[in-house]
N, C-alpha and C positions, 0 to 999 in steps of 0.2 A: 460590297459584300459584308455580311456580319462577321465581326471578329470574336464575338462571344460564343458561349455555349448555351443551348436551351435543352434542359432536362425536365421531363414531365414524370410525375409520380401519379399513377392512375390505377383504377380498379374499383371493385364494388365497395359500397359502404361497409365499414368495419374491417377492411382488408389490411390495415396497418400502414398505409402509404403516408399519412400525415406524420406519424411517429418517426418513420424512417427518413422522411425529408428533413425533419428537424435535426436528426442525428448527423446526416451527411452534410447539412449546411455547416455544422460545427467542424467536421472533418475537413471540408474544403477550405474553410477560412483558415484553419490551422496550416493547410498546405499552401497558403498564399493567394487564394482566389478571392476576388471581389464578388461576393455572392448577393444576389437579390432573391429573397424568399417571397413568393406570391401565391395566389390561389384563385380558383374559380369555383363558384360565382364570386365576383369581386365585392367590394364594399361600395361600388358605385350605384347609380340609380337603378340600372337593370339588375344588378346582383342583389340589391335589397328587395326588389320585387320578386325575384326568384326565391329568395330565402323565406319571405313572407308566405308565398304560395306553398312552399314545401312544408312549413310548420303548420299551416292551416288545414292542409289536406284538400285545398281548392283544386279542382281539375279544370284545366283550360284545354282548348283544342290542341292537338299535337303540333300543328303548323304554327300556332301562336306561341306555344311553349318553346319550340325551336327558335322562333324569331327572337325571343327574349335572350336565350343563351348566345345566339350569334351576335346580337347587339352588344351584349356584355363583353364578349370576347373581342369584338372590334375595338371597343374602348380600351380594354386591357392591353391589347397589342400596341395600339397607338400611344398610350400614355405611359406604359411601364415596360413591356417586353421589348419592343423595337428599340427604344432609346438605350436600354440596358445592353442589348446585344451590340448595338453600334458602338457603345463605349467599351466593349471588350469584357463585359461582366459575365459571370456564370449565373444563369437564371434557373432557379428551381421552382417549378410551378406544381401546386397540388391541384390536379386535374387540368386538362387541356382539351384539345380537339377530340380525342378518342372517347372521352366521356360523353360528349354530345352524340357521336356516332352510335355508341352503345345504348345510352339511355333513351335517346329519342328514336333510335332504331327499334328498341323494345316497345315503344309506343305504337309501332306499326309503320313508321316511315321507312323508306328504302335506305338501309345503312350503307350500301355501296355508293349510292348517290351522295349521301351525307359525307362520306369519306372523301370522295372526289372533290366535292365543293370545298371542304375544309383544307385539303392539301393545295388547292388552287388559290385560296384566298389568304391563308395565314402562314406565318413562318413554319417550316417543317422543323420538328424537334430533332436534335442530334441523337437523342435516345429517349425512349419511353420505357420506364420501369413499370411493368404491368403486373400488379400483385394479384395472384389468383387464389381464391378461397371459396369454399362452399357458401352459398348464400345464407344458409341457416347458421353457419359458424360466424359469419360477419354480423348477423342480427344478434346472436348471443353476446358477442363482444360489446355491441352498442348497449344492450340491456345491462350488461355487467358494469359498464361505466356509469350507469344511472342517468344517462342522458335521455331526454324525451325523443321519441321516434318522430321522423318526418314522414307522415302518412302518405304524402304524394309520391315518395320514392322508396321508402324503407318498408317494403312488404316482400315476403319471401317469393311469392309467385312472380312478381314483377322483376325482382333481382335475378331470378333464374333465367328469365328471358334476356336480361342485360348480360349475364354471364355467357349465354350462348352467342351473343354478338361479339363480345370480347374474344371468345375462343375462335371465332371465324376470321378475325382480322388478319390480313396477309402481310402487313407492313414490315419491311425489313428493319425499320428503326425500333421495333419492339423487342425488349428483352423480358421474357416471362419469368416471374419470381414466385416460388411457392410461398404463400403467405401464412401457412400454418406453422405452429411452433412458437417458441419464445421470441421476444423482441431481439435478443442477442443473436439467436440462430438466424433469424430473417436478416438481420444486419450483416451477418457474415456472407449470406447469399448475395446481398446487394453489393457488398464490397468486391466479391469475386466477379460479379457480372460487370461492374464498372472497370475493374482492372483488365478484364478481357476485351470489352468493347471500346473503352477509352483509356488505353494504357498510359497516356501522358497526363492523365487528370491529377494524379497524386504525386 
């Protein structure tokens, strides 16, 4: 059995998950945790392929896109997540299985089947912090940062469909966090959620 903790930070593009993960990595280290910060897509072969596709706007068939994400995750789990959990570390991942369920579900695949497959194949997270924000607000944040959009994913109509799948997910390990408001306000919500769901964490 794993002795570590697996916490995923997930949600739409621009929801604030990456900022909050970095803040809580600092908090957890200060509380004595051995923390691994990681992300998907990874920097591996499959992750680089996904990132290139996202930047280019290239469209691939939904089944092929799914395969890329699953291959990337399989390597991620084998090389980073599973060893860290076995060593008792606290793993914070920026995106995990539910991103695939929601984003590839929004491509037209059966999200219920994707969820069942992911839960059967990969380590279940101890908690997913799912940051909820209006798609248009997330897009506005991305534009405000001056970052180039990823046309394969960062489009309001598509993100609306992604949000609908996220909203339908029934998983007991999800804690939904309102992503609107200042970074500090959202951080306070995350802290309250973690203290409620994982009271021994701090």
